[in-house]
C-alpha positions in Angstrom: -34.1 30.2 -4.3 -34.9 32.8 -6.7 -38.0 33.8 -4.1 -35.4 34.4 -1.4 -32.9 36.0 -3.5 -35.6 38.4 -4.5 -36.8 38.8 -0.8 -33.3 39.5 0.3 -32.8 41.9 -2.3 -35.9 44.1 -1.4 -34.5 43.9 2.1 -31.4 45.0 1.3 -33.2 48.1 -0.7 -35.3 49.0 2.0 -32.6 49.4 4.6 -30.2 51.0 1.9 -32.7 53.5 1.3 -33.7 54.1 5.1 -30.2 54.6 5.7 -30.1 57.3 3.1 -32.7 59.2 4.6 -31.9 58.8 7.9 -29.7 61.9 8.1 -31.7 64.4 10.6 -28.6 66.0 12.5 -28.3 69.0 14.4 -25.1 71.3 15.0 -22.7 70.5 17.7 -23.6 73.4 20.0 -27.2 71.5 20.6 -25.8 68.4 22.5 -26.3 66.6 25.9 -25.8 68.6 28.8 -26.2 72.3 27.0 -27.5 75.2 28.6 -30.1 77.3 27.0 -30.8 81.0 27.6 -33.8 81.4 29.6 -37.3 83.4 28.8 -36.1 83.6 25.1 -36.8 82.8 21.6 -34.2 80.2 20.7 -33.8 79.3 16.8 -32.8 75.5 16.6 -31.5 74.4 13.1 -30.1 71.3 11.0 -30.0 69.5 8.3 -32.2 66.5 6.8 -33.3 65.2 3.5 -35.2 67.5 1.3 -39.0 67.6 2.2 -38.5 65.7 5.2 -40.8 66.4 8.1 -39.5 67.5 11.5 -41.3 67.6 14.6 -39.6 68.9 17.9 -40.9 68.4 21.6 -39.5 69.7 24.6 -40.2 68.3 28.4 -41.1 72.2 29.3 -43.8 72.6 26.7 -46.6 69.9 25.6 -46.5 71.8 22.1 -45.0 70.1 19.0 -43.1 72.5 16.9 -43.2 71.5 13.1 -41.0 72.3 10.3 -39.8 70.9 6.7 -36.3 70.5 5.4 -35.9 72.6 2.4 -34.7 71.8 -1.0 -31.1 73.0 0.4 -31.3 70.2 3.0 -31.6 72.6 5.8 -34.4 73.1 8.5 -34.9 75.3 11.3 -37.7 76.2 13.9 -38.0 78.6 16.8 -38.4 77.1 20.5 -39.6 79.5 23.4 -37.8 78.7 26.5 -39.3 78.7 29.9 -37.8 80.1 33.3 -34.2 78.8 34.5 -34.3 75.1 35.6 -34.1 71.5 34.4 -33.0 68.9 33.4 -35.0 68.8 30.3 -35.1 66.6 27.0 -35.4 68.0 23.5 -36.7 65.2 21.2 -36.2 65.8 17.3 -38.0 63.4 15.1 -38.0 62.9 10.9 -36.7 59.8 9.3 -34.5 59.5 12.4 -35.2 60.5 16.0 -32.4 62.6 18.0 -32.8 63.3 21.6 -30.8 65.9 23.8 -30.8 64.9 27.4 -29.9 66.8 30.6 -30.5 70.2 29.2 -30.6 73.5 31.5 -32.3 76.4 31.2 -30.6 79.7 32.7 -27.8 82.2 31.8 -25.8 81.5 28.6 -22.4 83.5 27.8 -19.8 83.4 25.4 -16.2 83.9 26.2 -13.8 85.3 23.3 -10.5 86.8 22.9 -7.0 85.5 22.6 -4.7 83.6 25.2 -5.6 85.3 28.4 -9.0 84.3 28.2 -8.0 81.1 26.6 -5.8 80.3 29.7 -6.9 77.5 31.8 -6.6 76.7 35.5 -4.3 73.4 34.5 -2.0 75.7 32.8 -1.2 77.8 36.3 -2.8 80.3 38.2 -2.5 81.5 41.7 -4.8 79.3 43.9 -5.8 76.8 40.9 -5.2 73.8 42.9 -7.5 74.6 45.8 -10.1 76.0 43.4 -9.9 72.7 41.2 -10.7 70.6 44.2 -13.8 72.5 44.9 -15.0 72.6 40.9 -18.0 70.2 41.2 -21.3 72.2 40.3 -23.8 70.3 37.8 -25.3 73.7 37.4 -22.2 74.8 35.5 -21.5 73.8 31.9 -18.7 74.1 29.6 -18.7 74.1 25.6 -15.3 74.7 23.9 -14.7 75.8 20.5 -11.7 74.0 18.5 -9.3 76.2 16.8 -10.6 76.6 13.0 -10.3 79.3 10.2 -12.7 79.6 7.3 -12.9 81.8 4.8 -16.6 82.2 4.4 -19.4 81.6 7.4 -19.4 78.3 8.6 -22.3 76.2 9.9 -20.9 74.2 12.6 -18.3 74.0 15.3 -16.2 71.4 16.6 -16.9 71.0 20.3 -19.2 69.2 22.9 -21.1 70.1 26.4 -19.5 68.9 29.8 -20.7 69.2 33.2 -18.2 71.1 35.6 -16.3 68.7 37.4 -12.8 68.7 38.9 -11.7 66.8 36.0 -13.2 69.0 33.4 -12.7 72.5 35.2 -8.9 72.5 34.7 -9.1 72.3 30.9 -11.4 75.3 30.7 -11.0 79.1 30.6 -9.7 80.1 33.9 -11.5 83.4 33.8 -14.6 82.1 32.2 -15.0 79.4 35.1 -14.4 81.8 37.9 -16.7 84.3 36.3 -19.2 81.4 35.9 -18.8 80.0 39.5 -19.6 83.6 41.0 -22.4 84.1 38.8 -24.4 81.1 39.4 -23.5 81.2 43.3 -25.5 84.8 43.4 -28.2 83.9 41.0 -28.8 80.5 41.8 -29.5 79.3 38.4 -28.0 77.4 35.8 -24.7 78.9 33.9 -23.6 77.9 30.3 -20.1 79.0 29.1 -18.9 78.8 25.5 -15.3 79.5 25.1 -14.4 80.5 21.5 -10.8 81.8 21.7 -7.3 81.6 20.3 -4.1 82.9 21.7 -2.1 85.2 19.6 -5.1 86.3 17.5 -5.7 90.0 16.6 -9.1 91.5 16.6 -9.4 91.7 12.7 -9.7 88.0 12.7 -12.8 88.1 15.0 -14.4 90.7 12.7 -16.5 89.8 9.5 -14.2 90.2 6.6 -16.3 92.7 4.2 -16.5 94.8 7.6 -12.8 95.5 7.3 -12.3 95.1 3.7 -15.0 97.7 2.8 -13.7 100.3 5.6 -10.8 101.8 4.2 -9.1 103.3 7.4 -9.7 99.8 8.9 -8.0 97.7 6.1 -4.9 99.8 6.0 -4.6 99.4 9.7 -5.0 95.7 9.2 -2.1 95.7 6.8 0.3 96.6 9.9 -0.1 93.4 11.6 3.0 91.1 11.7 2.3 87.3 11.0 3.6 84.8 13.5 3.7 81.2 13.6 1.2 80.5 15.9 -2.3 82.4 15.1 -3.9 83.7 11.8 -4.3 87.5 10.8 -6.4 87.7 8.1 -10.0 89.6 8.5 -12.7 87.5 9.4 -11.4 83.7 9.4 -11.9 83.4 12.9 -15.2 85.0 13.1 -16.4 82.5 10.2 -15.5 79.5 11.7 -15.8 80.0 15.6 -18.4 82.7 15.9 -20.7 82.7 13.0 -21.9 78.9 13.3 -23.0 79.8 17.1 -25.7 82.3 15.9 -28.6 83.3 16.0 -28.2 81.1 19.4 -29.6 83.4 22.4 -27.3 84.5 24.7 -27.2 86.9 27.7 -23.6 88.6 26.9 -20.0 88.4 25.8 -16.9 88.6 27.9 -13.9 89.7 25.7 -10.1 89.6 26.7 -8.0 90.6 23.7 -5.7 93.3 22.5 -2.3 92.1 23.2 -2.3 91.1 19.6 -3.0 94.6 18.3 -0.1 96.5 19.8 0.9 96.8 15.8 -2.1 99.0 15.2 -3.1 100.4 18.3 -4.8 103.6 16.9 -7.4 101.7 15.2 -8.4 99.5 18.2 -11.6 101.4 19.3 -13.0 101.4 16.1 -12.3 97.9 15.4 -13.8 96.8 18.6 -16.8 99.0 18.1 -17.3 97.3 14.7 -17.0 93.9 16.0 -19.6 94.4 18.7 -22.0 95.9 15.9 -21.6 92.8 13.6 -21.8 90.5 16.5 -25.0 91.8 18.2 -26.4 91.5 14.1 -25.7 88.0 13.9 -27.0 87.1 17.5 -29.9 89.1 16.8 -29.9 90.8 20.3 -28.3 93.9 22.4 -26.5 91.5 24.6 -24.3 93.0 27.5 -20.6 93.4 26.0 -18.0 93.3 28.7 -14.4 93.5 28.2 -10.9 93.5 29.9 -8.4 96.2 29.7 -5.1 94.3 29.0 -2.7 94.5 31.9 0.7 96.6 32.0 3.7 94.8 30.2 7.1 96.3 29.8 8.0 94.0 26.6 5.5 96.0 24.1 7.1 98.7 21.8 7.1 102.1 23.2 3.6 103.3 24.1 2.2 100.4 22.2 0.7 98.7 25.2 -0.8 101.9 26.8 -2.3 103.0 23.8 -4.3 99.6 23.6 -5.4 100.1 26.9 -6.8 104.0 26.4 -8.5 102.7 23.1 -10.3 100.2 25.2 -11.3 102.8 27.6 -12.7 104.9 24.8 -14.4 101.8 23.3 -16.8 102.4 26.7 -18.7 104.7 24.4 -20.1 101.3 23.1 -24.2 101.1 24.1 -24.3 98.4 26.9 -20.8 97.8 27.7 -18.3 97.7 30.4 -14.6 97.3 31.4 -12.5 95.7 33.9 -9.4 96.8 34.8 -6.6 94.6 35.7 -3.8 96.9 36.2 -3.4 95.9 40.1 -3.4 92.3 39.3 -1.2 91.9 36.2 2.5 91.0 35.9 4.9 93.7 34.1 7.1 90.6 33.1 4.6 88.2 31.9 2.1 88.7 29.2 -0.4 86.0 30.8 -1.0 86.9 34.7 -1.3 84.2 36.8 -3.9 86.0 38.8 -7.1 84.8 37.0 -9.2 84.1 39.8 -9.8 88.2 40.8 -10.0 88.7 36.8 -12.8 86.4 36.5 -14.6 87.7 39.7 -14.7 91.3 38.4 -16.2 90.2 35.3 -18.9 88.5 37.5 -19.3 91.9 39.6 -19.6 94.0 36.6 -22.3 91.6 35.0 -24.1 91.1 38.2 -24.4 94.8 38.7 -24.7 96.0 35.2 -26.9 93.0 33.6 -28.7 91.6 36.8 -29.4 94.8 38.7 -27.6 93.9 41.6 -26.1 97.2 42.7 -24.1 95.8 45.8 -21.5 94.6 43.3 -18.7 96.7 42.3 -18.9 98.3 38.6 -15.4 99.9 37.7 -12.3 101.8 39.1 -12.2 105.5 38.4 -12.5 106.3 34.9 -11.5 109.7 33.4 -14.4 112.0 32.8 -13.3 115.6 32.5 -10.7 117.9 33.4 -10.4 121.9 33.6 -7.2 124.2 33.7 -7.1 126.3 36.9 -4.5 128.7 36.3 -1.3 126.4 36.9 -3.4 123.7 38.1 -5.5 121.0 36.3 -8.5 119.6 38.0 -9.5 116.0 37.0 -12.5 114.5 37.5 -13.4 110.8 37.3 -16.6 108.8 37.3 -16.8 105.9 39.8 -14.9 108.2 42.1 -16.8 107.0 45.5 -14.0 107.2 48.0 -10.8 108.0 45.8 -7.6 107.5 47.5 -4.1 106.6 47.1 -2.7 103.2 47.6 0.4 103.8 48.5 2.4 106.9 50.2 2.1 109.4 47.1 -0.2 109.8 44.1 2.5 109.6 41.0 2.4 108.7 37.2 0.3 111.9 36.5 1.8 114.2 33.7 1.0 117.7 32.0 1.8 119.2 28.8 1.7 122.8 27.6 1.0 124.2 24.2 4.3 122.9 23.1 3.0 119.1 23.3 5.9 118.1 26.0 5.2 116.1 28.9 6.5 116.6 32.2 6.1 114.6 35.6 3.8 116.3 37.9 2.6 116.4 41.4 -1.3 115.0 42.2 -3.4 115.1 45.2 -6.7 114.0 45.9 -9.4 116.8 46.8 -13.2 116.1 47.1 -12.8 113.1 45.1 -11.1 114.9 42.0 -7.3 115.0 41.6 -5.3 118.3 41.3 -2.2 118.1 39.1 0.5 120.5 39.0 4.2 120.8 37.6 6.7 123.8 38.0 7.8 122.9 34.4 4.3 123.7 33.1 3.0 127.3 33.5 0.2 126.9 31.3 -1.2 123.6 31.0 -3.0 122.3 28.3 -3.3 118.4 28.3 -3.1 115.8 31.5 -2.4 112.2 31.4 -2.0 109.4 33.7 -0.3 105.8 33.8 1.0 106.5 30.4 3.6 103.8 29.8 3.3 100.4 29.0 4.4 98.9 32.3 2.7 101.6 34.8 0.9 100.3 37.5 -1.8 102.8 38.8 -2.2 103.6 42.5 -5.3 105.7 42.4 -8.4 103.6 43.6 -11.9 104.1 44.5 -13.7 102.7 47.6 -14.6 99.5 45.7 -10.4 98.8 45.9 -10.8 99.2 42.1 -7.5 100.8 39.9 -8.0 103.8 37.7 -7.5 103.4 34.1 -4.8 105.0 32.3 -5.8 107.9 30.1 -4.9 110.9 28.2 -6.8 114.0 27.5 -5.1 114.7 24.1 
């Protein structure tokens, strides 16, 4: 009996110790059905038992990558991904074995911002039912990051990968899906979409806290934010919990749709956006393409607050390797959540197909203010992307002029040689010009791509 008891005790001891050691794990972003960026060096990391040997093998490469868990229970390694394709398998072996199945390699995009990027097809969009029925595509994969905050950068997010089906698509970002659908259809390779959004969040929450606390102007601007029950406003808390854990995963680019929550401090928005992009590129360790949506016109903002954000976003195009889509013609001036999400996602795709993938047949932008000159009582306004400049309607309205006194007056405008000539009987010596300068203003100036001009002010 004593012998039997001793054997049982030893057996239990071995099982207990093996259980303690069997803790090799990876963050949730590394899971079945995931998409990895093609032709990239991808850092994989996780946790284990100190001194534990870790071996990683993939179905696309015969080599074994070896590493070891450090004394803080962390390990990391670099995988070299192949050309787009799959499905592949990743096996991670230590005291226990993990196997990640159905891995595709293609183009990986991060979607972030507030509620208009978060808005799902299932929440109601124009054309949503028909699109949902057709949404069965094994080469489009979704990862939804759960809303969380943290005071310091976290190591993991709560979420999992899903294959695009009529059952999963309605619960994912509508803009993200329609962007991914058009991207996949034209590139003919897998597309992975990571959605990390939170409705009502100001941009400050998505920027590392130190980048704001150590910048006097941005810190003072952040104090102007009003707090609401549906979202945090503290600098860095969304970045720490919902962006930092994804770094430094290799990505192709970022789509950003946010700004409605920054109408309390619009004058600082361009600088905030620039700081955010710089910090994200540093964290992801690549100069990814950054494309953002200009918020749509809305009547409900404080006077000029909405249009100031839109103009700040236009000015933020000075950020290298960036692009902007204008949504003023497909918005809803009475609803902060326009339901025309299909063309919004497709405009993002057009911009990216042209800018990132070199497919120049796809449209880039509507007319963007580039310069102006005073010619007597007239002002001649020049635009980038001015091909086929035309009016969508009977007359060109929403232009204004101001003289040295700084008072703005409505002006007449006409298109001449792909420029706009502006004049006003109230302004004999014009100094500045602006266009669509009000919160609900809906521009009527378009180019041959059928895209609307952005609002602007020269002052």
